[in-house]
MARGU-515931 format. One record per residue (C-alpha): residue in three letters; x, y, z. Coordinates in steps of 0.25 Angstrom, whole numbers, plus 5000, padded with zeros to 4 digits. Example, Ala and Ser with C-alpha at 12.3 -4.5 7.8 and 13.67 -1.06 7.14 Angstrom:
BEGIN
ALA504949825031/SER505549965029/
***
This chain:
BEGIN
MET499849524944/GLY500049674940/MET498749714942/THR498549864943/THR497949924955/CYS497150054956/ILE497550134967/SER496650244972/ARG497250384970/SER496750424985/VAL497550294990/LEU498850354985/ILE498550494991/GLY498250425004/THR499350335005/ARG500450455001/ARG499650555011/ILE499850455023/SER501250425019/ALA501750565017/ASP501050595031/LEU501850475038/ALA503250495032/PRO504150455034/ARG503450335041/GLU502850225031/ALA501450245030/CYS500450115028/GLY499050085026/LEU498049995018/LEU497549985004/PHE496149955001/GLY495449914989/SER495849794979/ALA496949734972/ASP496649824960/ALA496149944966/ILE496650004979/THR495450104983/ALA495850144998/MET496950165007/GLN497150175024/GLY498450225030/VAL498650145043/GLU499850165053/ASN501150095051/VAL501550025064/ALA502849985059/GLU504049995070/ASP504750075059/PRO503650145050/GLU504750235043/ARG505350105036/ARG504050005036/PHE502549995037/GLU501749915045/ILE500049935044/ASP499449945057/PRO498849805059/ALA497649865066/ALA497349945053/LEU497549825045/PHE496649735053/ALA495649835052/ALA495649845038/LEU495649695037/ARG494349695046/ALA493649805037/GLU494049715024/ARG493449605030/ALA492149675034/GLY492049725019/GLY492949845020/PRO493949895010/ARG494849775005/ILE496349805010/ALA497049804997/GLY498549815002/TYR499449915010/TRP500150045007/HIS501350105014/SER502350215011/HIS503750225009/PRO504250355015/SER505550325007/GLY504950364994/ASP505150234987/PRO503650144985/THR504250024982/PRO504049894993/SER505249885001/ALA505849745006/THR505149775019/ASP503849795012/ALA504049665006/ALA504349595020/MET503149635025/ALA502149625014/ALA501249485014/ALA501249424999/ASP499649464999/GLY499349524987/LYS499149654995/LEU499449794988/TRP500549884994/LEU500550024990/ILE501850094993/VAL501850244994/ALA503150324993/GLY502850474992/GLU502150504980/ALA502550364974/ALA501750234976/SER501850094972/LEU500949974973/TRP501249834975/ARG500549694977/THR501149584988/SER501449454982/ALA502249324986/ALA503249354975/GLY503249504973/ALA504149564963/LEU504749664973/HIS505249604985/GLY504649464983/ARG503249534988/PHE502849654979/ASP502349674966/ALA502149804959/VAL500649854956/PRO500349944945/VAL499450044951/ILE498350144944/VAL497950274952/ASP496450284953/GLU495750424952/GLU496850494946/PRO497050554931/GLY498450534932/ALA498650404938/SER499850364930/GLU500850434939/TRP501050314948/
***
């Protein structure tokens, strides 16, 4: 594995902005692009019963994005959500919800963020492997 993923600076800015606006609730949404480059994001409604502790992407928004993808629209590379507590590490709850489908998970916690790939035997909680990141279009991108 160990494949580096390039992430657009605008994706980080957008996810951080939505996360800050919705705190203390968890924000969530979709990531678009490919396994090696996340080029866009979308915020969607968190429909979880307890949105301050967990997230559930609005199924209608997910189905709409899947339909668009099948029609030749942007490819869903994965999902993003916020941890208002300030720790960008996937939780055991995240692992229990995550399908082992190889999708990327971006977790935003304040200014911190981390990227993970789901797998059937991930190093973290048996479900997630950390993904090294390069931030696109930014001279001082080493701050990740």
